[in-house]
Structures are given as structure tokens and as C-alpha cells.
C-alpha positions as CSV (number, residue, x, y, z in Angstrom):
1,L,-15.6,-13.8,42.6
2,I,-14.5,-17.2,42.4
3,D,-17.9,-18.2,40.7
4,E,-17.6,-15.6,38.0
5,L,-14.1,-16.8,37.6
6,N,-15.2,-20.7,37.4
7,E,-17.6,-19.2,34.5
8,G,-14.9,-17.8,32.4
9,M,-15.2,-14.3,33.3
10,M,-11.5,-13.8,32.3
11,V,-11.5,-15.7,29.0
12,G,-12.5,-13.9,25.6
13,L,-13.2,-14.9,22.3
14,P,-10.4,-17.3,21.1
15,F,-8.2,-16.2,18.2
16,D,-9.0,-18.9,15.7
17,N,-6.3,-21.7,14.6
18,I,-3.8,-19.9,17.1
19,P,-4.7,-21.6,20.5
20,M,-1.1,-20.5,22.2
21,L,-1.9,-16.9,21.6
22,T,-5.2,-17.6,23.1
23,A,-3.8,-19.6,26.1
24,E,-1.5,-16.8,26.9
25,T,-3.8,-13.7,26.3
26,A,-7.0,-14.6,27.3
27,G,-8.1,-14.1,23.7
28,C,-10.6,-11.1,22.8
29,L,-11.8,-10.3,26.3
30,N,-14.7,-7.6,26.4
31,G,-13.4,-4.3,28.0
32,N,-9.9,-4.5,26.3
33,F,-8.0,-2.7,23.7
34,A,-5.8,-4.7,21.5
35,L,-3.0,-3.1,19.0
36,V,-1.2,-5.1,16.2
37,A,1.5,-3.4,14.9
38,G,3.7,-4.4,11.8
39,T,5.6,-2.9,9.0
40,S,3.6,-2.4,5.6
41,G,3.2,-6.2,4.1
42,S,3.7,-7.8,7.3
43,G,0.1,-9.2,7.2
44,K,-1.6,-7.3,9.8
45,S,-5.0,-7.1,8.1
46,T,-4.8,-10.7,7.1
47,F,-3.9,-11.8,10.8
48,V,-7.0,-9.8,12.0
49,R,-9.3,-11.2,9.5
50,N,-8.5,-14.7,9.8
51,S,-7.7,-15.0,13.6
52,I,-11.2,-13.2,14.5
53,L,-13.6,-13.5,11.7
54,S,-13.8,-17.3,11.9
55,S,-14.0,-17.2,15.6
56,V,-16.9,-14.8,15.4
57,V,-18.7,-17.0,13.2
58,K,-18.2,-20.2,15.4
59,H,-19.3,-18.6,18.7
60,N,-22.0,-16.5,17.2
61,E,-20.4,-13.4,18.2
62,R,-21.2,-9.9,16.1
63,L,-18.3,-7.9,14.7
64,V,-18.2,-4.2,13.3
65,V,-15.0,-3.9,11.1
66,F,-14.1,0.3,10.3
67,I,-11.5,0.2,7.4
68,N,-9.7,3.4,6.0
69,E,-6.5,1.8,4.5
70,E,-7.8,-0.8,2.3
71,D,-10.9,0.3,0.1
72,E,-14.3,-1.5,0.5
73,K,-13.8,-3.4,-2.7
74,K,-10.4,-4.7,-1.7
75,W,-12.1,-6.0,1.7
76,K,-14.9,-7.5,-0.1
77,S,-12.8,-9.6,-2.2
78,E,-10.5,-10.7,0.8
79,M,-13.8,-11.7,2.5
80,L,-14.7,-13.8,-0.5
81,I,-11.5,-15.5,-0.6
82,W,-11.5,-16.1,3.3
83,V,-15.1,-17.5,3.0
84,G,-14.4,-19.7,-0.2
85,N,-11.2,-21.3,1.9
86,N,-12.3,-21.1,5.3
87,I,-15.9,-22.0,5.2
88,F,-16.4,-24.2,1.8
89,N,-12.8,-25.3,1.4
90,F,-13.0,-24.1,-2.4
91,D,-9.3,-23.4,-2.6
92,I,-9.8,-19.8,-4.3
93,Q,-6.9,-17.8,-4.8
94,K,-6.4,-14.2,-5.1
95,H,-4.9,-14.1,-8.4
96,Q,-8.2,-15.8,-9.6
97,L,-10.0,-12.6,-8.8
98,R,-7.3,-10.3,-9.9
99,N,-7.4,-11.8,-13.3
100,G,-11.2,-12.0,-14.0
101,K,-12.8,-14.1,-16.8
102,F,-14.0,-16.5,-14.4
103,S,-14.9,-19.9,-15.3
104,K,-18.6,-21.4,-14.8
105,E,-17.4,-23.4,-11.9
106,L,-15.8,-20.4,-10.0
107,R,-18.4,-18.1,-10.7
108,E,-20.6,-20.6,-9.0
109,K,-18.3,-20.8,-6.1
110,L,-18.0,-17.2,-5.6
111,D,-21.8,-16.8,-5.8
112,K,-22.1,-19.1,-2.9
113,C,-19.5,-17.3,-1.0
114,C,-21.5,-14.0,-1.6
115,E,-24.8,-15.6,-0.6
116,W,-23.0,-16.9,2.8
117,L,-21.9,-13.4,3.6
118,S,-25.3,-11.7,2.8
119,S,-26.7,-14.1,5.4
120,K,-24.2,-12.8,7.7
121,N,-24.7,-8.9,7.2
122,K,-25.8,-8.5,10.5
123,Q,-23.2,-10.4,12.3
124,I,-20.1,-9.4,10.5
125,M,-20.6,-5.5,9.5
126,I,-17.9,-3.4,7.3
127,I,-17.7,0.2,7.6
128,P,-15.3,2.2,5.4
129,F,-14.0,5.6,6.0
130,K,-13.1,7.8,3.3
131,T,-11.5,10.2,5.9
132,F,-10.8,8.7,9.4
133,S,-12.0,10.3,12.4
134,T,-11.6,8.8,15.9
135,S,-15.0,10.9,17.3
136,T,-17.2,9.2,14.6
137,C,-15.7,6.0,15.0
138,I,-16.4,6.2,19.0
139,K,-20.1,7.4,18.1
140,L,-20.5,4.2,15.9
141,I,-19.0,2.0,18.7
142,R,-21.6,3.4,20.9
143,K,-24.4,3.0,18.6
144,Y,-23.5,-0.6,17.8
145,M,-22.7,-1.5,21.4
146,S,-26.1,-0.3,22.2
147,L,-27.5,-3.1,19.7
148,G,-25.3,-5.8,21.4
149,V,-22.2,-5.7,19.2
150,S,-19.2,-6.6,21.5
151,K,-16.2,-6.9,19.0
152,F,-15.0,-4.2,16.8
153,I,-11.8,-3.9,14.6
154,I,-10.0,-0.7,13.3
155,D,-8.0,-1.1,10.4
156,T,-6.0,0.8,10.4
157,F,-5.8,3.2,13.6
158,K,-4.1,6.5,12.6
159,L,-4.2,10.1,13.1
160,D,-7.4,12.0,12.3
161,T,-7.6,13.7,8.7
162,N,-6.4,17.3,9.0
163,S,-5.0,17.0,12.3
164,D,-1.9,19.2,13.5
165,M,1.2,17.4,12.4
166,N,3.3,18.9,15.2
167,L,1.1,17.3,17.8
168,S,0.5,14.0,15.9
169,W,1.6,11.8,18.7
170,Q,0.3,13.4,21.4
171,I,-3.1,13.6,19.5
172,L,-3.1,9.7,18.7
173,A,-2.2,9.1,22.3
174,Q,-5.3,10.9,23.3
175,N,-7.3,9.3,20.9
176,A,-6.2,5.7,22.0
177,V,-7.5,6.8,25.6
178,R,-10.6,7.9,24.2
179,L,-11.2,4.7,22.4
180,Y,-10.4,2.7,25.3
181,D,-12.7,4.7,27.6
182,C,-15.7,4.0,25.1
183,I,-15.0,0.1,25.3
184,K,-14.0,-0.6,28.9
185,K,-16.0,-2.4,31.4
186,T,-18.1,0.0,34.0
187,N,-20.7,-0.7,36.5
188,R,-23.5,-0.1,33.7
189,S,-21.9,-2.0,30.8
190,E,-19.8,-5.2,30.3
191,G,-17.6,-3.3,27.7
192,A,-16.6,-4.4,24.2
193,F,-13.3,-5.9,22.7
194,L,-11.5,-3.5,20.5
195,M,-8.6,-4.5,18.2
196,A,-6.6,-2.0,16.1
197,T,-4.0,-2.2,13.6
198,V,-1.0,0.2,13.7
199,Q,1.7,0.9,10.9
200,L,5.5,0.4,12.0
201,G,8.2,2.4,10.6
202,K,10.4,1.2,7.8
203,S,13.5,0.7,10.2
204,S,11.4,-2.0,12.0
205,S,11.8,-4.1,9.0
206,N,15.5,-4.7,9.5
207,Q,15.2,-6.0,13.1
208,R,15.0,-9.6,14.0
209,H,13.4,-9.0,17.7
210,L,10.5,-6.5,18.0
211,S,9.4,-4.8,20.9
212,Q,7.2,-2.0,22.2
213,D,10.5,0.4,21.7
214,N,9.6,-0.3,17.9
215,I,6.4,1.6,18.1
216,G,8.7,4.6,18.8
217,V,7.8,7.8,20.1
218,S,4.1,6.7,19.6
219,K,4.6,4.1,22.1
220,S,2.3,5.9,24.5
221,I,-0.9,4.7,22.4
222,I,0.3,1.2,23.8
223,D,0.1,2.3,27.2
224,V,-4.1,2.0,27.2
225,A,-3.7,-1.4,25.7
226,S,-4.0,-4.6,27.3
227,L,-2.5,-6.2,24.6
228,G,0.3,-5.4,22.0
229,L,1.3,-7.7,19.2
230,L,3.9,-7.1,16.7
231,L,4.4,-8.9,13.5
232,R,7.1,-9.8,10.9
233,N,7.5,-12.0,8.1
234,V,10.0,-14.9,8.7
235,D,13.1,-14.1,6.3
236,I,14.3,-17.0,3.9
237,S,17.7,-17.1,6.2
238,E,15.6,-18.4,9.2
239,K,14.1,-21.0,7.5
240,K,15.4,-24.7,7.0
241,G,19.2,-24.8,6.2
242,G,19.4,-20.8,6.4
243,S,22.1,-18.8,8.2
244,K,19.7,-17.8,11.2
245,E,17.5,-20.9,11.0
246,L,15.0,-20.6,13.8
247,K,14.6,-23.4,16.3
248,V,10.6,-23.9,16.5
249,F,8.8,-26.3,18.8
250,K,5.3,-27.5,19.1
251,L,4.4,-28.0,22.6
252,A,2.8,-31.3,23.7
253,G,2.2,-33.4,26.8
254,K,-0.2,-32.9,29.6
255,N,1.3,-29.9,30.8
256,S,2.8,-28.9,27.4
257,N,6.2,-29.7,28.7
258,S,7.4,-31.7,25.8
259,K,9.1,-29.7,22.6
260,I,8.6,-31.4,19.3
261,P,11.0,-29.8,16.9
262,V,9.2,-28.0,13.6
263,E,11.1,-27.4,10.5
264,L,10.0,-24.4,8.4
265,D,9.5,-25.0,4.8
266,S,11.3,-22.7,2.7
267,N,8.5,-22.9,0.1
268,K,5.9,-21.8,2.7
269,H,5.2,-18.3,4.2
270,Y,5.5,-17.9,8.1
271,T,4.9,-15.0,10.3
272,I,6.2,-14.3,13.9
273,I,3.9,-12.9,16.8
274,F,6.0,-11.1,19.4
275,I,3.5,-10.6,22.5
276,A,5.1,-7.1,23.4
277,K,2.4,-6.2,25.9
278,N,0.2,-8.8,27.9
279,R,-2.0,-7.8,31.1
280,F,-3.3,-11.5,31.2
281,G,0.0,-13.5,31.0
282,T,3.8,-13.6,29.9
283,A,5.0,-11.1,27.3
284,E,8.4,-11.3,25.5
285,D,9.2,-14.7,27.0
286,Y,8.9,-16.5,23.5
287,Q,7.3,-15.9,20.2
288,I,4.3,-17.7,18.5
289,V,5.1,-18.7,14.7
290,I,2.0,-19.1,12.4
291,E,1.9,-20.2,8.8
292,H,0.1,-17.9,6.6
293,D,-1.3,-18.6,2.9
294,M,-2.1,-15.0,2.0
295,S,-3.3,-16.2,-1.5
296,R,-6.0,-18.1,0.3
297,N,-6.5,-16.4,3.6
298,I,-5.7,-19.2,5.8
299,I,-3.7,-19.1,8.8
300,K,-2.5,-21.9,11.5
301,E,-0.4,-22.1,14.6
302,I,3.0,-24.0,13.9
303,G,4.7,-23.6,17.5
304,I,7.0,-21.4,19.4
305,T,10.5,-19.7,19.0
306,Y,12.8,-17.8,20.9
307,I,14.5,-14.8,19.3
308,E,16.8,-12.8,21.5
309,K,16.8,-9.1,21.9
310,S,19.0,-7.1,19.8
311,F,21.3,-4.6,21.7
């Protein structure tokens, strides 16, 4: 066991540009199921794309993404923007794709992004669902695991189409268990890592501190998860000079025992990551703040903060 631990058996694929989250959670470790929850517009899909895609490319992993909320063209557009800014530093923004009538220079850049993505079509695979089915998802996960794929994303995990709405949360919880059973480690398999995004109710958008309780009656789905992350955007009142200004620190020093204050720019956008559940480290001791540029699909870690629970 000591030899296996020394070789890094308890460390998974890192979250790109978010080292604190990787250090605290062991990253995307095979055999584990992770949930990323947030309200609409909180950046769940952006977080998943930007924290995992870059890492998959850098570490030569293989990834399958199941999408059922955003359509395939939307994901392709987001991928072009992500490649343009994260791979080639082209400074491509979403409004440029949305407005069309591309300049010759922009078209050449987009074609280069397309060429790069085409070269990675065996490494990053996107499978759209017209109607979501957990059973179909499990069959595909098993198929790709047999082909050597070990990283999977479901965006968004929700109730199967045509399910009995009177038993919705029970069915959702059962499906979470089925997904975990599919990817967990066994004597015959090293398993795989699965991350699924989950939608939170609108009431959560009014709360400063998020926890497992925000998942509501469906919180039983997090019981099988090794990692539960809840996201919300930083409010203008929490930035520099605001009435609820956050105290954000960047850890430094040999043992990260020095705290360097970080000011949040009122002109930039930030997301707070709440670690609601974590089998590999602490949970709810602090929150991680990341800066996100959703127009360019770029994220980076800023520091940590402490938000007290609301009672």
C-alpha cells in the first residue's frame, strides 16, 4: 500500500488553473463520482469545460462528454472559443461568433481551432442526447471504458425523460447509484471518473453560503458522490468597496501559512466554489474564489475566502 501511495494512487487528474481545489480534493480520481451544482447562469458548464478539458489535453487523457441541456452547436461554439483562447491565445470572444460576418483574420483563426479540435476527436468526444436516459448513458460509459476512456462528464444530470414525476427524487437517487456502480473501482477494473452538473432551485440564488442542504429533497443523490461542489457568482456588493466585501487571500510560503490579501475588481467576474462534500480532504472549512471570463472561456484561481453559514 505504501508503495502504491508513493506512486500517486490517490491523486487524480488535476483541475486546470485551480490548484487549491486539486490539492484539497485529489482531483479527478478514477472510481469516483463528482457533482457540480449551481443555479442557472452560475457557470457550471463553463467550470467543467475549463477545469477539465485543458487538463485532459495536457495529461494526454481521454474524455467523453454527454450533453442534454445545451445543444451540440452551442457546445461546439464554446469549444471553438475555448481552444482559441486556451490553446492559441487568439482572444476570441463569444459575441464575435454570435454576430457572424467574420473578418478574414477571424475566419482563419476559427479554421485553425477547428483543425485542432478535429485532430483531438479521439481524445475529446461529445455525445448529444435528444432525450436523456441513464441506461443509455451507462451503456455508453461501459463501451468507452472498454476502449480505455477513464474520464466522463454529464451536462446536465437530470430525471430520465418520461419518468414518473411523483417518484422523481427517488428515481434520480437510484440513477446516481447506478452511475456510480458503473464507474467505481473493482477487482477487475480501475474504474473511471464521472463529473455531473446538477441544477439548483432558484431559492439558492438568494443565499450567500451554499451547502448540501441547497440540493433540497434530492440531496440523497450526493450520498454516492465522493465530491460535491456548489457554485455561485460573486455579487457586486461582495467586491471591493461593497457592503458585503469579501476578504480573499492567496496562500503563500513553504507550508502555505502566509495569507496575501487579494482585492476583487468590480469590473471582473468571479465564482465561489463551495466544497460541500469531500472524501479526500476538508469540506466547508473555506471557499475557493476563481476569476472567470465567460466571454473567452478562461478561468483561474484567485484565492480563498470564508463565508459564514446562514441560520
